[in-house]
N, C-alpha and C positions, 0 to 999 in steps of 0.2 A: 456256421458260415458257407458261403457260398462257393459252388464247383467254379463258377468263371464269375467275370467283374465284368459289366457293360457302363460305362462312363460315358453321356453324351457329350455333344461340341458343347452346350453351354459349361458344362463343368469342367471340361480343357480349358475352355477360353478364361474362365473366372482363376484358374490355376496358374496359367501361363505367367499371371502378375505376381504371384508367392513366391517367395524364397523356398530352397529347397524343402526344408523341415516343414513346413507347413505342408508341401505335396506330399511328402511321405505319411506323415500324419492321416490327410485324407483317404488316400489312395489305401495304405496299409494297415492303419487302425481304425478306422469308421467305417467306410464304405464296405469292404466285406464282411461285416455284420449288422446290415443295416435289412429292416423287415420291406420285403418288396411290395408290401399291400399297404402300409404305411408309411414308409421313408422312419422309421422311428429307430436310431440303436439305443438300446441301452436297457432295453425292455425285455425282449423275448433271450436274448443274450446279453447278459451284464459287461459295460465296460467299466474302465476306471483309467484314471490318469497316472497310476501305474502301469495299468498294460499298454498307456501309448508310452511311457517310457521306455518298456521294453521293447517294443516295436521302433522307436527310433535308435537303438543300440547298435553300434557299429565295434564288429570283434575285431580285435587287433590282427593286421596282417602285414608283412614285410614291408615295411616302407610306409605305412598307413598307421599312426596310432590311435588306439582304442577309445570313443568315442561313449559315453553313458550320459545325456542329456538327466536334468533333475525334475522333481515335479515342477516346479516354477515355469521351467522353459517347456511342457508339454500343456501348462494350461496357456502362458501365452500361444501358445503355438493352436490351441481351439478357440481365445478369444479374436485371434487373425483370421482364421476362417471365418467367424461370427462379421467381423465387420466387412469381409468379402464378400458377403452374401449366401456362402456355403451351406454352412449351416446356421440354425437356431440354438440356442441352449435353453432346456427345459426340464433341468434336474430338480430335484429334490435335496430333501437334507442329507440324506446319506449314496443316494442315486445319481451317478452322470449319465444324464439322458439327452440326445441332441435330434435333431431332426435335420434331415439333407433335403434342402427348401430347391436344389436344381436338379435332384435324381428323380426320374421316371417311374413311378409302381406297374404293376401288373396294371392295372384299370386302366392308367394313361394310354400304354402301350396297344391295349384290346380297343379304346374307343377311337387313339389314328388311326386303326386300322379300319372303323368302322365310319370313316371322316366318309369315305366314300361311297355316294350313292349306290344302293345295289340295283343292278340293270333289270329290267323289266320286260319282259318278252312283247312285241307290238302287235295284240290281239283285235286292232281295228280290222273289218271285213271293207272287201272290195264290193259298191256299189254300182252297177250298171244301168242306166238309164235305158229308159225305153225310146229314146229320140233316134232315128233313124238320122246315120249321116253317112256322108260319100267315103270318104277316106279312110276314117277307122269310128272306134267306138270310145266313146266319152269313158273316163273313168273315174268317179269322185271317190275320194280317198278323206275318209273321217281325222281330223287333227289329234294327236297324240297329247292325249290332255291327261296321262298319268302322271301319279304325285312323285316328286323326288322323293326318295328316302333321304329322315332327318337324320341325321349324325348323334351319336349318343354323346352325351355330357359325360365328363367325369362327375364324381359324385366326390364333393370338394366336401368331405364331412371330419370334424376338429376328432383328435386322440381322446376320447374319454378317458384311457386307463390313464394318461398322465394326470387329469386333473382330478380324477378320485384318487389315487396316490398321494397327491399334496393334500387334499383333504384329509387322508387318516393318518399322514405323518403331524399334521398340527394338532388331528384329535387325540395320537397317540403320547404327543411332546405334552397335554394338557392333560390328561386321565391321569389318578393322584394313584392308582394302580397299576401300573401296566405291566401287565402280564397275560403270558399264553399268546403273543401278536401274530401266529399264524389262524388260531381260531377267530382272532378280531377282526383280521383281515377279512376274512371268509364273511363273518355278518356282515363287513361293511359293504364287501361286495353285492353283497345280495340286497342290502338298505339302498345302495346305490343314490346318494341322496343328489340331488341338485343344489345350488348356491342358496335358493330359499331355505329349504332344510337343513342343511349345513349349520346355516347362521342361526338356525334356532337352535339347533341341538349346542353349538359353543356356547352360547348366550345361556341355556338352561343348565350347563357345567358348571359354569363361571360363578350362577347362581346359588347352584348347590354344593360348590367348592368352599366358597364364601360363606353360607350355613354353616358347613361344616366345622370349620376352622372357628367360629364364632360360639357355637355349642362348646367346643371345648375345650376354648380360652374361658367359657365361663363356668366350665366344673361339669357340665352336664354329660352324662351319657349319648354316645350316638354310635350306631351301627359302623361295622367294616364297609368299606366300598366294595361291591361287588365286582366280579373280572369284567373285563371290559368286552369279550364276547358277551356275556349274560345280560349285561347293561344296553347291551345294543338290541341284541335279540327284544329284548322286554319292555323296549323304549322306553328306558330311564329318563329321558330328558323331558316325559311327561308326569313324572312324580312331582307330588306336589309336597312340597319343605315341609309343611305345617304336619305332617304326620308324626314326625319326630317329637314336636311339643306333644302333641295330645299323648301318647306315648309317655312321655314323662310325669305330665297330672295326670294319669291314671296311676303311674306306680307310686305317685306322691302319696295317691289318697287312700294307700293300701299301707301307711306306716301307722304302726301305732304313736299315739302321742303319749309319751311319759311324764307323769309329774314327779316334782321337786321333793324329795326325800328328807327326812330331817336332818341328814349328815351331809346334803349338801348346804342346808341353812348352816349347819358349822362350818363346813369349809369358805364359805363368803364372809362369814364373818372374820373367822382369820385374814383373809385377804384383804378385807377392810381396816383392821386393825381394831382397837377398844373402843373406837368412836364408829363402830357399824350403826346402823339402823337402817332396817329393811325397809322398802319400797312400800309405797302403798298397794300396789297388787299383788305382791306376797303376801300383807296383812290381811287385807278382803280374803282374797281364794285359799290361803293355805293356813289361817289365825288356830281355825277348829282343832286341824290335825297337828299344829306344831304346840298348842298349850296341853295337848293329852301327853308329849314327851317332855314337858319341863317339871325339873323337880323343885317345887317350892320348899324352903329351909326352913319358911317361918312357920308352916303345916307340920312341919317334921318334929320340931321344938314343941310344940302345944301338944301334939297326939304322945311324946316323951313323957313329959313332965306328967300328963294324965296318969300314964300307965303306971 
């Protein structure tokens, strides 16, 4: 919070046309917490509609009833300030961020001081001619061709922090495993993506999420999602989603293929009932093995009679 508050004439003119609640909201709830370099409120020092509501609170005194405006009244006050051209709402999903449009920054004040040309000393020399005169000596002065100092133009740069925080909130809301937000935000700031790179990140993330869900629906094994900070640091949006399929094929190749045992045929015959007839593949592939395990009663009778 600033030790002093400087409000210029443009702000005062705009405030004169507004009701009292909007004036108090701007002068006491917004301007004291403005960053003098960017004119942004709500980043270095957080504000909220609840804090504005507390600013508008009127304590009860004899003859005056206590007033405690609601959150909706605080929202309407900010909207009214936006319509008046005093602020611009640049809030994210969770943070209230405002930009004071008519306020002056430190740079603009310095540049106003630099609008006046820097006075330069006239270093032109006095030249005397050799022509003799009766009354006086001719003096020829060179014209002062000193360059006029150019005023410094204010550096009009957009606040990248607001755009970056919006990008991060969109990424954070989409990521399937949102954990350790502080580390993820630090990695996102190091990455500092522009609109093109952020678009690539979100498109790749959506593709990976859809692929992950399809693999789970099909009953395939899929690895757990990495932490968001690791995903950003390792440039996870550049990963190939087909690596999981290759891993599944490799694991499937190591599985041993088991053949049917005699007991399997027995249970299959029970499932099929009395009229069970094995299929052709079963007869061809496993005929020799099943024949060795079948007891033929006719041969048993012949052997017993001979004995």
